[in-house]
PDB file of N, CA, C and O in Angstrom:
ATOM      1  N   MET A   1       0.825  -1.189   0.000  1.00  0.00           N
ATOM      2  CA  MET A   1       0.000   0.000   0.000  1.00  0.00           C
ATOM      3  C   MET A   1       0.873   1.258   0.000  1.00  0.00           C
ATOM      4  O   MET A   1       0.571   2.224  -0.701  1.00  0.00           O
ATOM      5  N   VAL A   2       1.937   1.246   0.773  1.00  0.00           N
ATOM      6  CA  VAL A   2       2.831   2.409   0.830  1.00  0.00           C
ATOM      7  C   VAL A   2       3.485   2.630  -0.525  1.00  0.00           C
ATOM      8  O   VAL A   2       3.668   3.770  -0.951  1.00  0.00           O
ATOM      9  N   GLU A   3       3.838   1.534  -1.206  1.00  0.00           N
ATOM     10  CA  GLU A   3       4.446   1.657  -2.534  1.00  0.00           C
ATOM     11  C   GLU A   3       3.472   2.299  -3.518  1.00  0.00           C
ATOM     12  O   GLU A   3       3.875   3.098  -4.363  1.00  0.00           O
ATOM     13  N   ASN A   4       2.197   1.951  -3.410  1.00  0.00           N
ATOM     14  CA  ASN A   4       1.174   2.529  -4.291  1.00  0.00           C
ATOM     15  C   ASN A   4       1.028   4.033  -4.042  1.00  0.00           C
ATOM     16  O   ASN A   4       0.782   4.801  -4.972  1.00  0.00           O
ATOM     17  N   ILE A   5       1.179   4.445  -2.789  1.00  0.00           N
ATOM     18  CA  ILE A   5       1.046   5.868  -2.461  1.00  0.00           C
ATOM     19  C   ILE A   5       2.248   6.657  -2.974  1.00  0.00           C
ATOM     20  O   ILE A   5       2.098   7.790  -3.430  1.00  0.00           O
ATOM     21  N   LEU A   6       3.436   6.065  -2.901  1.00  0.00           N
ATOM     22  CA  LEU A   6       4.648   6.800  -3.236  1.00  0.00           C
ATOM     23  C   LEU A   6       5.019   6.764  -4.712  1.00  0.00           C
ATOM     24  O   LEU A   6       5.830   7.580  -5.151  1.00  0.00           O
ATOM     25  N   THR A   7       4.455   5.848  -5.492  1.00  0.00           N
ATOM     26  CA  THR A   7       4.828   5.732  -6.906  1.00  0.00           C
ATOM     27  C   THR A   7       3.630   5.993  -7.799  1.00  0.00           C
ATOM     28  O   THR A   7       2.483   5.966  -7.355  1.00  0.00           O
ATOM     29  N   GLY A   8       3.920   6.247  -9.066  1.00  0.00           N
ATOM     30  CA  GLY A   8       2.865   6.402 -10.066  1.00  0.00           C
ATOM     31  C   GLY A   8       2.182   7.756 -10.062  1.00  0.00           C
ATOM     32  O   GLY A   8       1.000   7.842 -10.395  1.00  0.00           O
ATOM     33  N   TRP A   9       2.875   8.795  -9.704  1.00  0.00           N
ATOM     34  CA  TRP A   9       2.261  10.125  -9.670  1.00  0.00           C
ATOM     35  C   TRP A   9       2.250  10.705 -11.083  1.00  0.00           C
ATOM     36  O   TRP A   9       3.297  11.050 -11.631  1.00  0.00           O
ATOM     37  N   ASN A  10       1.061  10.809 -11.661  1.00  0.00           N
ATOM     38  CA  ASN A  10       0.898  11.380 -12.992  1.00  0.00           C
ATOM     39  C   ASN A  10       0.136  12.705 -12.883  1.00  0.00           C
ATOM     40  O   ASN A  10      -0.172  13.172 -11.786  1.00  0.00           O
ATOM     41  N   PHE A  11      -0.156  13.288 -14.023  1.00  0.00           N
ATOM     42  CA  PHE A  11      -0.809  14.608 -14.047  1.00  0.00           C
ATOM     43  C   PHE A  11      -2.152  14.592 -13.333  1.00  0.00           C
ATOM     44  O   PHE A  11      -2.441  15.489 -12.541  1.00  0.00           O
ATOM     45  N   MET A  12      -2.974  13.589 -13.602  1.00  0.00           N
ATOM     46  CA  MET A  12      -4.307  13.554 -13.000  1.00  0.00           C
ATOM     47  C   MET A  12      -4.232  13.380 -11.490  1.00  0.00           C
ATOM     48  O   MET A  12      -5.060  13.925 -10.760  1.00  0.00           O
ATOM     49  N   ARG A  13      -3.269  12.641 -11.027  1.00  0.00           N
ATOM     50  CA  ARG A  13      -3.119  12.446  -9.585  1.00  0.00           C
ATOM     51  C   ARG A  13      -2.699  13.751  -8.910  1.00  0.00           C
ATOM     52  O   ARG A  13      -3.215  14.094  -7.847  1.00  0.00           O
ATOM     53  N   TRP A  14      -1.767  14.476  -9.524  1.00  0.00           N
ATOM     54  CA  TRP A  14      -1.363  15.781  -8.989  1.00  0.00           C
ATOM     55  C   TRP A  14      -2.527  16.777  -9.036  1.00  0.00           C
ATOM     56  O   TRP A  14      -2.699  17.586  -8.124  1.00  0.00           O
ATOM     57  N   LEU A  15      -3.318  16.708 -10.106  1.00  0.00           N
ATOM     58  CA  LEU A  15      -4.469  17.602 -10.227  1.00  0.00           C
ATOM     59  C   LEU A  15      -5.488  17.336  -9.122  1.00  0.00           C
ATOM     60  O   LEU A  15      -6.013  18.278  -8.528  1.00  0.00           O
ATOM     61  N   ARG A  16      -5.773  16.062  -8.840  1.00  0.00           N
ATOM     62  CA  ARG A  16      -6.701  15.727  -7.757  1.00  0.00           C
ATOM     63  C   ARG A  16      -6.166  16.203  -6.410  1.00  0.00           C
ATOM     64  O   ARG A  16      -6.921  16.698  -5.573  1.00  0.00           O
ATOM     65  N   LEU A  17      -4.852  16.049  -6.206  1.00  0.00           N
ATOM     66  CA  LEU A  17      -4.258  16.499  -4.949  1.00  0.00           C
ATOM     67  C   LEU A  17      -4.380  18.013  -4.814  1.00  0.00           C
ATOM     68  O   LEU A  17      -4.775  18.507  -3.758  1.00  0.00           O
ATOM     69  N   GLY A  18      -4.048  18.746  -5.857  1.00  0.00           N
ATOM     70  CA  GLY A  18      -4.151  20.200  -5.813  1.00  0.00           C
ATOM     71  C   GLY A  18      -5.578  20.669  -5.599  1.00  0.00           C
ATOM     72  O   GLY A  18      -5.830  21.575  -4.805  1.00  0.00           O
ATOM     73  N   LEU A  19      -6.508  20.050  -6.306  1.00  0.00           N
ATOM     74  CA  LEU A  19      -7.919  20.413  -6.149  1.00  0.00           C
ATOM     75  C   LEU A  19      -8.408  20.080  -4.745  1.00  0.00           C
ATOM     76  O   LEU A  19      -9.147  20.853  -4.135  1.00  0.00           O
ATOM     77  N   GLY A  20      -7.993  18.931  -4.243  1.00  0.00           N
ATOM     78  CA  GLY A  20      -8.386  18.550  -2.886  1.00  0.00           C
ATOM     79  C   GLY A  20      -7.860  19.511  -1.839  1.00  0.00           C
ATOM     80  O   GLY A  20      -8.574  19.871  -0.903  1.00  0.00           O
ATOM     81  N   LEU A  21      -6.592  19.935  -1.999  1.00  0.00           N
ATOM     82  CA  LEU A  21      -6.027  20.892  -1.044  1.00  0.00           C
ATOM     83  C   LEU A  21      -6.699  22.256  -1.147  1.00  0.00           C
ATOM     84  O   LEU A  21      -6.951  22.909  -0.135  1.00  0.00           O
ATOM     85  N   PHE A  22      -6.987  22.681  -2.373  1.00  0.00           N
ATOM     86  CA  PHE A  22      -7.661  23.973  -2.566  1.00  0.00           C
ATOM     87  C   PHE A  22      -9.052  23.960  -1.933  1.00  0.00           C
ATOM     88  O   PHE A  22      -9.430  24.900  -1.234  1.00  0.00           O
ATOM     89  N   VAL A  23      -9.802  22.902  -2.178  1.00  0.00           N
ATOM     90  CA  VAL A  23     -11.158  22.821  -1.624  1.00  0.00           C
ATOM     91  C   VAL A  23     -11.105  22.673  -0.105  1.00  0.00           C
ATOM     92  O   VAL A  23     -12.003  23.147   0.590  1.00  0.00           O
ATOM     93  N   THR A  24     -10.054  22.017   0.425  1.00  0.00           N
ATOM     94  CA  THR A  24      -9.899  21.907   1.874  1.00  0.00           C
ATOM     95  C   THR A  24      -9.724  23.288   2.501  1.00  0.00           C
ATOM     96  O   THR A  24     -10.352  23.602   3.513  1.00  0.00           O
ATOM     97  N   VAL A  25      -8.879  24.100   1.904  1.00  0.00           N
ATOM     98  CA  VAL A  25      -8.663  25.459   2.422  1.00  0.00           C
ATOM     99  C   VAL A  25      -9.964  26.252   2.361  1.00  0.00           C
ATOM    100  O   VAL A  25     -10.301  26.960   3.310  1.00  0.00           O
ATOM    101  N   GLN A  26     -10.685  26.144   1.272  1.00  0.00           N
ATOM    102  CA  GLN A  26     -11.954  26.865   1.141  1.00  0.00           C
ATOM    103  C   GLN A  26     -12.982  26.370   2.157  1.00  0.00           C
ATOM    104  O   GLN A  26     -13.736  27.165   2.718  1.00  0.00           O
ATOM    105  N   ALA A  27     -13.012  25.060   2.392  1.00  0.00           N
ATOM    106  CA  ALA A  27     -13.964  24.502   3.350  1.00  0.00           C
ATOM    107  C   ALA A  27     -13.681  24.995   4.764  1.00  0.00           C
ATOM    108  O   ALA A  27     -14.605  25.279   5.526  1.00  0.00           O
ATOM    109  N   VAL A  28     -12.401  25.096   5.109  1.00  0.00           N
ATOM    110  CA  VAL A  28     -12.038  25.578   6.444  1.00  0.00           C
ATOM    111  C   VAL A  28     -12.365  27.068   6.567  1.00  0.00           C
ATOM    112  O   VAL A  28     -12.903  27.505   7.584  1.00  0.00           O
ATOM    113  N   GLN A  29     -12.043  27.841   5.538  1.00  0.00           N
ATOM    114  CA  GLN A  29     -12.300  29.279   5.600  1.00  0.00           C
ATOM    115  C   GLN A  29     -13.792  29.594   5.668  1.00  0.00           C
ATOM    116  O   GLN A  29     -14.205  30.513   6.375  1.00  0.00           O
ATOM    117  N   LEU A  30     -14.595  28.833   4.932  1.00  0.00           N
ATOM    118  CA  LEU A  30     -16.032  29.110   4.873  1.00  0.00           C
ATOM    119  C   LEU A  30     -16.855  28.290   5.869  1.00  0.00           C
ATOM    120  O   LEU A  30     -18.074  28.446   5.951  1.00  0.00           O
ATOM    121  N   HIS A  31     -16.181  27.415   6.625  1.00  0.00           N
ATOM    122  CA  HIS A  31     -16.867  26.527   7.577  1.00  0.00           C
ATOM    123  C   HIS A  31     -17.967  25.733   6.878  1.00  0.00           C
ATOM    124  O   HIS A  31     -19.100  25.665   7.356  1.00  0.00           O
ATOM    125  N   ASP A  32     -17.620  25.138   5.750  1.00  0.00           N
ATOM    126  CA  ASP A  32     -18.576  24.413   4.916  1.00  0.00           C
ATOM    127  C   ASP A  32     -18.292  22.919   4.973  1.00  0.00           C
ATOM    128  O   ASP A  32     -17.249  22.457   4.511  1.00  0.00           O
ATOM    129  N   ALA A  33     -19.230  22.167   5.545  1.00  0.00           N
ATOM    130  CA  ALA A  33     -19.042  20.724   5.707  1.00  0.00           C
ATOM    131  C   ALA A  33     -19.125  19.985   4.370  1.00  0.00           C
ATOM    132  O   ALA A  33     -18.397  19.016   4.158  1.00  0.00           O
ATOM    133  N   LEU A  34     -19.991  20.424   3.481  1.00  0.00           N
ATOM    134  CA  LEU A  34     -20.129  19.762   2.188  1.00  0.00           C
ATOM    135  C   LEU A  34     -18.852  19.913   1.366  1.00  0.00           C
ATOM    136  O   LEU A  34     -18.406  18.962   0.724  1.00  0.00           O
ATOM    137  N   ALA A  35     -18.274  21.090   1.386  1.00  0.00           N
ATOM    138  CA  ALA A  35     -16.999  21.298   0.687  1.00  0.00           C
ATOM    139  C   ALA A  35     -15.906  20.443   1.322  1.00  0.00           C
ATOM    140  O   ALA A  35     -15.004  19.979   0.625  1.00  0.00           O
ATOM    141  N   GLY A  36     -15.975  20.232   2.620  1.00  0.00           N
ATOM    142  CA  GLY A  36     -15.025  19.365   3.298  1.00  0.00           C
ATOM    143  C   GLY A  36     -15.138  17.922   2.836  1.00  0.00           C
ATOM    144  O   GLY A  36     -14.129  17.233   2.691  1.00  0.00           O
ATOM    145  N   LEU A  37     -16.358  17.463   2.605  1.00  0.00           N
ATOM    146  CA  LEU A  37     -16.562  16.105   2.087  1.00  0.00           C
ATOM    147  C   LEU A  37     -16.036  15.970   0.652  1.00  0.00           C
ATOM    148  O   LEU A  37     -15.430  14.959   0.296  1.00  0.00           O
ATOM    149  N   VAL A  38     -16.272  16.982  -0.147  1.00  0.00           N
ATOM    150  CA  VAL A  38     -15.754  16.972  -1.527  1.00  0.00           C
ATOM    151  C   VAL A  38     -14.231  16.977  -1.507  1.00  0.00           C
ATOM    152  O   VAL A  38     -13.596  16.269  -2.289  1.00  0.00           O
ATOM    153  N   ALA A  39     -13.646  17.767  -0.622  1.00  0.00           N
ATOM    154  CA  ALA A  39     -12.191  17.814  -0.500  1.00  0.00           C
ATOM    155  C   ALA A  39     -11.649  16.459  -0.061  1.00  0.00           C
ATOM    156  O   ALA A  39     -10.634  15.999  -0.585  1.00  0.00           O
ATOM    157  N   ALA A  40     -12.312  15.821   0.892  1.00  0.00           N
ATOM    158  CA  ALA A  40     -11.870  14.500   1.352  1.00  0.00           C
ATOM    159  C   ALA A  40     -11.947  13.487   0.222  1.00  0.00           C
ATOM    160  O   ALA A  40     -11.088  12.614   0.106  1.00  0.00           O
ATOM    161  N   PHE A  41     -12.970  13.600  -0.609  1.00  0.00           N
ATOM    162  CA  PHE A  41     -13.115  12.696  -1.752  1.00  0.00           C
ATOM    163  C   PHE A  41     -11.951  12.858  -2.728  1.00  0.00           C
ATOM    164  O   PHE A  41     -11.370  11.864  -3.162  1.00  0.00           O
ATOM    165  N   PHE A  42     -11.607  14.088  -3.075  1.00  0.00           N
ATOM    166  CA  PHE A  42     -10.494  14.322  -3.999  1.00  0.00           C
ATOM    167  C   PHE A  42      -9.155  13.912  -3.391  1.00  0.00           C
ATOM    168  O   PHE A  42      -8.304  13.355  -4.085  1.00  0.00           O
ATOM    169  N   LEU A  43      -8.965  14.183  -2.106  1.00  0.00           N
ATOM    170  CA  LEU A  43      -7.717  13.782  -1.455  1.00  0.00           C
ATOM    171  C   LEU A  43      -7.602  12.262  -1.391  1.00  0.00           C
ATOM    172  O   LEU A  43      -6.515  11.715  -1.576  1.00  0.00           O
ATOM    173  N   PHE A  44      -8.708  11.583  -1.132  1.00  0.00           N
ATOM    174  CA  PHE A  44      -8.697  10.116  -1.117  1.00  0.00           C
ATOM    175  C   PHE A  44      -8.320   9.569  -2.488  1.00  0.00           C
ATOM    176  O   PHE A  44      -7.524   8.636  -2.594  1.00  0.00           O
ATOM    177  N   GLN A  45      -8.894  10.151  -3.535  1.00  0.00           N
ATOM    178  CA  GLN A  45      -8.564   9.716  -4.888  1.00  0.00           C
ATOM    179  C   GLN A  45      -7.092   9.947  -5.208  1.00  0.00           C
ATOM    180  O   GLN A  45      -6.467   9.110  -5.859  1.00  0.00           O
ATOM    181  N   ALA A  46      -6.536  11.053  -4.768  1.00  0.00           N
ATOM    182  CA  ALA A  46      -5.137  11.355  -5.043  1.00  0.00           C
ATOM    183  C   ALA A  46      -4.213  10.403  -4.293  1.00  0.00           C
ATOM    184  O   ALA A  46      -3.240   9.911  -4.864  1.00  0.00           O
ATOM    185  N   VAL A  47      -4.501  10.143  -3.044  1.00  0.00           N
ATOM    186  CA  VAL A  47      -3.620   9.298  -2.236  1.00  0.00           C
ATOM    187  C   VAL A  47      -3.680   7.849  -2.691  1.00  0.00           C
ATOM    188  O   VAL A  47      -2.645   7.187  -2.768  1.00  0.00           O
ATOM    189  N   THR A  48      -4.868   7.343  -2.993  1.00  0.00           N
ATOM    190  CA  THR A  48      -5.007   5.931  -3.362  1.00  0.00           C
ATOM    191  C   THR A  48      -4.880   5.683  -4.859  1.00  0.00           C
ATOM    192  O   THR A  48      -4.930   4.533  -5.295  1.00  0.00           O
ATOM    193  N   ASN A  49      -4.718   6.731  -5.652  1.00  0.00           N
ATOM    194  CA  ASN A  49      -4.612   6.634  -7.111  1.00  0.00           C
ATOM    195  C   ASN A  49      -5.831   5.952  -7.717  1.00  0.00           C
ATOM    196  O   ASN A  49      -5.699   5.066  -8.561  1.00  0.00           O
ATOM    197  N   THR A  50      -6.990   6.360  -7.295  1.00  0.00           N
ATOM    198  CA  THR A  50      -8.234   5.857  -7.854  1.00  0.00           C
ATOM    199  C   THR A  50      -8.962   6.998  -8.545  1.00  0.00           C
ATOM    200  O   THR A  50      -8.705   8.174  -8.290  1.00  0.00           O
ATOM    201  N   GLY A  51      -9.861   6.625  -9.412  1.00  0.00           N
ATOM    202  CA  GLY A  51     -10.674   7.610 -10.099  1.00  0.00           C
ATOM    203  C   GLY A  51     -12.100   7.116 -10.161  1.00  0.00           C
ATOM    204  O   GLY A  51     -12.526   6.337  -9.308  1.00  0.00           O
ATOM    205  N   CYS A  52     -12.822   7.546 -11.130  1.00  0.00           N
ATOM    206  CA  CYS A  52     -14.208   7.117 -11.270  1.00  0.00           C
ATOM    207  C   CYS A  52     -14.318   5.628 -11.590  1.00  0.00           C
ATOM    208  O   CYS A  52     -15.301   4.981 -11.230  1.00  0.00           O
ATOM    209  N   CYS A  53     -13.314   5.095 -12.260  1.00  0.00           N
ATOM    210  CA  CYS A  53     -13.361   3.683 -12.665  1.00  0.00           C
ATOM    211  C   CYS A  53     -12.478   2.795 -11.801  1.00  0.00           C
ATOM    212  O   CYS A  53     -12.358   1.608 -12.103  1.00  0.00           O
ATOM    213  N   GLY A  54     -11.871   3.289 -10.776  1.00  0.00           N
ATOM    214  CA  GLY A  54     -10.951   2.493  -9.978  1.00  0.00           C
ATOM    215  C   GLY A  54      -9.539   2.589 -10.525  1.00  0.00           C
ATOM    216  O   GLY A  54      -9.271   3.364 -11.443  1.00  0.00           O
ATOM    217  N   VAL A  55      -8.648   1.809  -9.967  1.00  0.00           N
ATOM    218  CA  VAL A  55      -7.247   1.859 -10.368  1.00  0.00           C
ATOM    219  C   VAL A  55      -7.097   1.275 -11.764  1.00  0.00           C
ATOM    220  O   VAL A  55      -7.214   0.063 -11.947  1.00  0.00           O
ATOM    221  N   GLY A  56      -6.840   2.124 -12.746  1.00  0.00           N
ATOM    222  CA  GLY A  56      -6.624   1.674 -14.116  1.00  0.00           C
ATOM    223  C   GLY A  56      -7.853   1.062 -14.766  1.00  0.00           C
ATOM    224  O   GLY A  56      -7.727   0.318 -15.738  1.00  0.00           O
ATOM    225  N   GLY A  57      -9.038   1.360 -14.249  1.00  0.00           N
ATOM    226  CA  GLY A  57     -10.246   0.752 -14.786  1.00  0.00           C
ATOM    227  C   GLY A  57     -10.583   1.221 -16.190  1.00  0.00           C
ATOM    228  O   GLY A  57     -11.177   0.470 -16.963  1.00  0.00           O
ATOM    229  N   CYS A  58     -10.221   2.430 -16.527  1.00  0.00           N
ATOM    230  CA  CYS A  58     -10.545   2.974 -17.839  1.00  0.00           C
ATOM    231  C   CYS A  58      -9.346   2.976 -18.778  1.00  0.00           C
ATOM    232  O   CYS A  58      -9.449   3.417 -19.923  1.00  0.00           O
ATOM    233  N   SER A  59      -8.229   2.492 -18.300  1.00  0.00           N
ATOM    234  CA  SER A  59      -7.033   2.557 -19.132  1.00  0.00           C
ATOM    235  C   SER A  59      -6.908   1.327 -20.025  1.00  0.00           C
ATOM    236  O   SER A  59      -7.530   0.292 -19.783  1.00  0.00           O
ATOM    237  N   ILE A  60      -6.107   1.465 -21.040  1.00  0.00           N
ATOM    238  CA  ILE A  60      -5.823   0.371 -21.951  1.00  0.00           C
ATOM    239  C   ILE A  60      -4.688  -0.444 -21.352  1.00  0.00           C
ATOM    240  O   ILE A  60      -3.718   0.139 -20.868  1.00  0.00           O
ATOM    241  N   PRO A  61      -4.770  -1.780 -21.366  1.00  0.00           N
ATOM    242  CA  PRO A  61      -3.684  -2.580 -20.802  1.00  0.00           C
ATOM    243  C   PRO A  61      -2.355  -2.267 -21.476  1.00  0.00           C
ATOM    244  O   PRO A  61      -2.279  -2.175 -22.702  1.00  0.00           O
ATOM    245  N   SER A  62      -1.305  -2.102 -20.670  1.00  0.00           N
ATOM    246  CA  SER A  62      -0.011  -1.729 -21.226  1.00  0.00           C
ATOM    247  C   SER A  62       0.801  -2.922 -21.690  1.00  0.00           C
ATOM    248  O   SER A  62       1.725  -2.761 -22.488  1.00  0.00           O
ATOM    249  N   SER A  63       0.483  -4.109 -21.213  1.00  0.00           N
ATOM    250  CA  SER A  63       1.256  -5.278 -21.616  1.00  0.00           C
ATOM    251  C   SER A  63       0.662  -5.896 -22.871  1.00  0.00           C
ATOM    252  O   SER A  63      -0.554  -5.935 -23.057  1.00  0.00           O
ATOM    253  N   LYS A  64       1.551  -6.376 -23.721  1.00  0.00           N
ATOM    254  CA  LYS A  64       1.104  -7.033 -24.940  1.00  0.00           C
ATOM    255  C   LYS A  64       0.795  -8.483 -24.622  1.00  0.00           C
ATOM    256  O   LYS A  64       1.384  -9.062 -23.709  1.00  0.00           O
ATOM    257  N   SER A  65      -0.111  -9.062 -25.361  1.00  0.00           N
ATOM    258  CA  SER A  65      -0.438 -10.457 -25.107  1.00  0.00           C
ATOM    259  C   SER A  65       0.720 -11.352 -25.554  1.00  0.00           C
ATOM    260  O   SER A  65       1.505 -10.991 -26.430  1.00  0.00           O
ATOM    261  N   ASN A  66       0.801 -12.491 -24.948  1.00  0.00           N
ATOM    262  CA  ASN A  66       1.879 -13.421 -25.253  1.00  0.00           C
ATOM    263  C   ASN A  66       1.498 -14.383 -26.368  1.00  0.00           C
ATOM    264  O   ASN A  66       2.099 -15.448 -26.511  1.00  0.00           O
ATOM    265  N   ASN A  67       0.522 -14.015 -27.137  1.00  0.00           N
ATOM    266  CA  ASN A  67       0.076 -14.874 -28.230  1.00  0.00           C
ATOM    267  C   ASN A  67       1.099 -14.806 -29.359  1.00  0.00           C
ATOM    268  O   ASN A  67       1.168 -13.818 -30.091  1.00  0.00           O
ATOM    269  N   LYS A  68       1.898 -15.874 -29.493  1.00  0.00           N
ATOM    270  CA  LYS A  68       2.961 -15.863 -30.486  1.00  0.00           C
ATOM    271  C   LYS A  68       2.508 -16.469 -31.808  1.00  0.00           C
ATOM    272  O   LYS A  68       3.259 -16.504 -32.782  1.00  0.00           O
ATOM    273  N   GLU A  69       1.284 -16.938 -31.824  1.00  0.00           N
ATOM    274  CA  GLU A  69       0.779 -17.504 -33.071  1.00  0.00           C
ATOM    275  C   GLU A  69       0.497 -16.371 -34.048  1.00  0.00           C
ATOM    276  O   GLU A  69      -0.070 -15.339 -33.689  1.00  0.00           O
ATOM    277  N   SER A  70       0.900 -16.589 -35.264  1.00  0.00           N
ATOM    278  CA  SER A  70       0.685 -15.588 -36.287  1.00  0.00           C
ATOM    279  C   SER A  70      -0.354 -16.121 -37.255  1.00  0.00           C
ATOM    280  O   SER A  70      -0.232 -17.237 -37.759  1.00  0.00           O
ATOM    281  N   ARG A  71      -1.362 -15.327 -37.508  1.00  0.00           N
ATOM    282  CA  ARG A  71      -2.384 -15.733 -38.470  1.00  0.00           C
ATOM    283  C   ARG A  71      -2.123 -15.032 -39.791  1.00  0.00           C
ATOM    284  O   ARG A  71      -1.791 -13.848 -39.834  1.00  0.00           O
ATOM    285  N   GLU A  72      -2.280 -15.778 -40.847  1.00  0.00           N
ATOM    286  CA  GLU A  72      -2.092 -15.202 -42.169  1.00  0.00           C
ATOM    287  C   GLU A  72      -3.403 -14.565 -42.604  1.00  0.00           C
ATOM    288  O   GLU A  72      -4.474 -15.157 -42.476  1.00  0.00           O
ATOM    289  N   VAL A  73      -3.298 -13.365 -43.113  1.00  0.00           N
ATOM    290  CA  VAL A  73      -4.477 -12.615 -43.520  1.00  0.00           C
ATOM    291  C   VAL A  73      -4.565 -12.648 -45.037  1.00  0.00           C
ATOM    292  O   VAL A  73      -3.590 -12.370 -45.735  1.00  0.00           O
ATOM    293  N   ASP A  74      -5.742 -12.989 -45.535  1.00  0.00           N
ATOM    294  CA  ASP A  74      -5.977 -12.996 -46.980  1.00  0.00           C
ATOM    295  C   ASP A  74      -6.656 -11.697 -47.371  1.00  0.00           C
ATOM    296  O   ASP A  74      -7.618 -11.264 -46.736  1.00  0.00           O
ATOM    297  N   TYR A  75      -6.142 -11.085 -48.424  1.00  0.00           N
ATOM    298  CA  TYR A  75      -6.707  -9.843 -48.928  1.00  0.00           C
ATOM    299  C   TYR A  75      -7.309 -10.098 -50.302  1.00  0.00           C
ATOM    300  O   TYR A  75      -6.770 -10.858 -51.106  1.00  0.00           O
ATOM    301  N   GLU A  76      -8.427  -9.450 -50.548  1.00  0.00           N
ATOM    302  CA  GLU A  76      -9.086  -9.585 -51.842  1.00  0.00           C
ATOM    303  C   GLU A  76      -9.236  -8.191 -52.427  1.00  0.00           C
ATOM    304  O   GLU A  76      -9.759  -7.282 -51.783  1.00  0.00           O
ATOM    305  N   GLU A  77      -8.767  -8.041 -53.660  1.00  0.00           N
ATOM    306  CA  GLU A  77      -8.851  -6.742 -54.304  1.00  0.00           C
ATOM    307  C   GLU A  77     -10.230  -6.579 -54.921  1.00  0.00           C
ATOM    308  O   GLU A  77     -10.722  -7.452 -55.635  1.00  0.00           O
ATOM    309  N   ILE A  78     -10.826  -5.460 -54.633  1.00  0.00           N
ATOM    310  CA  ILE A  78     -12.157  -5.169 -55.155  1.00  0.00           C
ATOM    311  C   ILE A  78     -12.034  -4.013 -56.123  1.00  0.00           C
ATOM    312  O   ILE A  78     -11.548  -2.935 -55.779  1.00  0.00           O
ATOM    313  N   LYS A  79     -12.485  -4.259 -57.342  1.00  0.00           N
ATOM    314  CA  LYS A  79     -12.443  -3.214 -58.371  1.00  0.00           C
ATOM    315  C   LYS A  79     -13.859  -2.805 -58.713  1.00  0.00           C
ATOM    316  O   LYS A  79     -14.782  -3.619 -58.699  1.00  0.00           O
ATOM    317  N   SER A  80     -14.013  -1.511 -59.025  1.00  0.00           N
ATOM    318  CA  SER A  80     -15.334  -1.051 -59.424  1.00  0.00           C
ATOM    319  C   SER A  80     -15.563  -1.437 -60.889  1.00  0.00           C
ATOM    320  O   SER A  80     -14.627  -1.430 -61.688  1.00  0.00           O
ATOM    321  N   PRO A  81     -16.811  -1.774 -61.239  1.00  0.00           N
ATOM    322  CA  PRO A  81     -17.099  -2.116 -62.636  1.00  0.00           C
ATOM    323  C   PRO A  81     -16.941  -0.918 -63.561  1.00  0.00           C
ATOM    324  O   PRO A  81     -17.340   0.198 -63.229  1.00  0.00           O
ATOM    325  N   ARG A  82     -16.359  -1.165 -64.717  1.00  0.00           N
ATOM    326  CA  ARG A  82     -16.174  -0.077 -65.674  1.00  0.00           C
ATOM    327  C   ARG A  82     -17.373  -0.056 -66.627  1.00  0.00           C
ATOM    328  O   ARG A  82     -17.894  -1.098 -67.025  1.00  0.00           O
ATOM    329  N   GLU A  83     -17.769   1.099 -66.959  1.00  0.00           N
ATOM    330  CA  GLU A  83     -18.910   1.237 -67.871  1.00  0.00           C
ATOM    331  C   GLU A  83     -18.485   1.635 -69.243  1.00  0.00           C
ATOM    332  O   GLU A  83     -19.326   1.792 -70.129  1.00  0.00           O
TER     333      GLU A  83
END
């Protein structure tokens, strides 16, 4: 868990952290509990590296499949009829 918190910091994670800190300051200044909950939500997402879809839920897998079989593809040329 500690490794997950300390590694993998990308733009979206930094953005969530910044937004969470900004909303936290605003919530404290305005004494707003709802803003505090929103800030906690963004800070939780930044620390745990989760988003709307979970950890990497919306991303494309980075590893290639180990399928070493090669299939031969047949191509057929299609010509338009001449008039």
